[in-house]
C-alpha positions, 0 to 999 in steps of 0.5 A: 500500500502506497503512503504519502510522500514528504512533499504531499505531507508538507503541502497538506500541512501548509494548506491546513495552516493557511486555512487556520489563519483564514479562520482565525482572521474571520473570527477576529473580524467577527469579534471586532465587529460584534464589539463595535456594534455592542459599543455603538448600541450602548452609546445609542442607549446612553444618549436616549436615556440621557435625553429621556431623563432630562425631559422627564425631570425638566417636566417636574420643574415648578415655582412657588410663591411660598418662600422660607426666611427661616433657617435654612432659607430657600426659594424656587428658581428657574435659570435656563441659559443656552448651554445650561439649566438649573431649576427647582423641581418636584419628584425627589424620592427619599431613600433613607429613613428619617432623612431631612429631605422632601419631595422637592429638589434642585436639579441642573444639567450642563457640560463639564469634564469627567474624571477621565478628561472627557467633556460630558453631560453632567447632572447635579442634584441637591435633595433640598431647596436652597437659595441658589439653584446653581450652587451646591449639590452632587454632580454625576455623569449622565452621558460621556463624550458630549460635544454640544448641549443647547436648550431653548425655551418656548414662551406660550404667551408670545408663541416664540422660542427664547434662548434663555429663561431666568425666573428668579425672585431675587433679581428685579425685572427690568435689570438694565435699561435699553439705552444702557444696553446699547452702550455696552459691548456686544458680548456684555449686552448678550450676557445681560440679555441672557441674565434678564429675568422673565416674568415670574413663570416657567416656559411651556416647553424646553427643547434639548439639543445634544450632540454626542460623539459616536464611533470614529469621530462621527457625531450624532445630534439628539433632540428632545422636548419637555413640556412643563404642565404648570407654568404659573407659580404655586400658592400653597397658602 
């Protein structure tokens, strides 16, 4: 019975080796593709959840005519600017027995660098009302690698969108006279307009536009809207 020659054995080993290399390359390619799809899916889910959470919590914003001058003092505010939003809201859940907290809270959304140096969407929460919604609280990352964040505010009475909405009882209306605004530099005038308070009420709708960095440097824009049911301040007396 005739056996295999050395050349035939070497050719068979070479073919087997080539097939093994091709199979391994295919497996690695499939594994990388699977990882890329999973990462992209996670980014989609992270962005969707961030938009959904912001929309849900902004819809719970409220103002109240009742203010406390006692210790600790507190007021309700809504400080909405083009790229940040801080406000008083309902919906806080007390998770610890006998905690000195209520169903009221202070929330804020803005861009800042996280611990790894990535620009991210931050959510700041304070479990109680205070005298300035832009101060205090604990910050957490809501969505990483966010390149842009923009808010706009719909005025139900004037039927138009505004770039800022400041409802703050500590700032008197008519912060600056029109003739004084004309004397200021363009940047200062714009900042003054943004900080000028609105009448003591909330916008009807807040639009959120968030740009997220996806794969290979590609960006994707996400848009959500939060309707605020009660725009007028509450009077609990």
